[in-house]
N, C-alpha and C positions, 0 to 999 in steps of 0.2 A: 434330493434323490435324482433329480433331473440333471444336475450338474455333472454327473458321471456317466450319462448315457452316451451311447455311440450309435452309428448307423446300423450296427448289428444287434442292438439291444432288442430283446423280445417285445413285441407289441403289447402283450398283456401287462408287462411291467409299466410301460408308458401309459396305457389306458388306465391302469390302476392308480397311478400317481395323479393323473389328471382328475380322476373321479374323487380321490381323496382331497385334492385341491378344491374342487367344486363344492364338496360337502362342507369343507372348512369355511369357505366363503358364505355358504348358506346359513351355517350355524352362527356366524358372527354378526349378521345383520340385526337380529332382535336385541342382543345385548348392547350394541352401539346405540340404537334408538332409545332403549330403556335408560341408558346412562345419560344421554343428552336430555331427555325429558325429566328424569328424576331430579336433576340438579336445578331445575327452574321452578319458579312459582307456578301454581296450578293454572293461573290465567294466561301463562305464556307457554304452556306445554305444546300447544299446536304449532306455534312459531318455531319452537326448538325442534320438533319432529320434522317440520318442513325444511328447515335449514340443514338438518342432518341428511335428509333424503336428497336434497339438491346437491350437497357436498359429495355424497356417495355417487350420484350420477355423473357429476363433473369429473370426479376422481377416476371413475371407470372409463369414461371417454378419453381422458388424458392418458390413463394407464395403457389403454389399447394402442393409442398413437405412439407413445414412447416405446412400448414393447415391439411394435412393428419397426420402428426406427432402429432400435438396438439390434434386433435380429437381422434386419436388412443390411445394416452397416457391417455387421460381422461376417456377412456372406461375401464381401468383396465385390459386389456387383453381379455375382453369379445368380442364376435362377435357384430358387429354393427347391430342393429335391430330397434325395435320400440322405443328404448331409444336414438336413434341417436340425436334427437333434444336436449335432455339433455346433451349428451356427447359432443355436439358441442358448448355448452355455453362458455367454455374457448376460443374457436376459435373466436366466435363473439365478445367477450370482447377485444381480441387482435386486431381484425380488427377495432373495435371502437376506441381503443387507437391510432392505426396507422392513422386513419382518423383525429383524433384531432391533431396529430403531423403534418400531411399534411396541415391542415388549419393554424396552427401556422407558418409553414415554408412559406406558400403562403402569409401570412400577412406580414412577415418579408421581403420577396423578392419583395414586391410591395411598400416599403417605399421610401421616397425621397433619403435616403442613398443608397439603392439598385440601384435606377435610376442613381444617380451620379457615382457610381462605374461602372455600365455598360457603361456609356459614356466615362469614363476614360480608361477602359480596351479594349473597341472596337478598337480603333486605334492601340493598341499594337498587336492585332491579324490580322490586315490587312496586306496583302502582300505588300512589298515595291514596288513602281513603278520603272520600269526599263526604264526611259526615255532616249531618244537618245542624 
């Protein structure tokens, strides 16, 4: 929706889209962590959650840096002002492409092949039992 905004777009539309964007990010955090933890043996669930959280934080930091770079570069060295919505179009297209990539990866990771692979790899990650 933001790829078609202009400097004259109503602010309520822009705020509404940003609110929807934020709600979407908020709703996706729990399923990501659940997916990461559910595929691991119980004794490694904490490590899986920690790695997921760290990856999310690093991804957010890098995402903000890349977003600023893309938006700044598309401004041609000009100050960001009323034309910000136009300058940000390459950023929104990049985010849309990344979203499509995520949907493709999610589709592939939920196939029967992915489920079989998870069941085969799970026992390899389990710690050996030290019976007496």
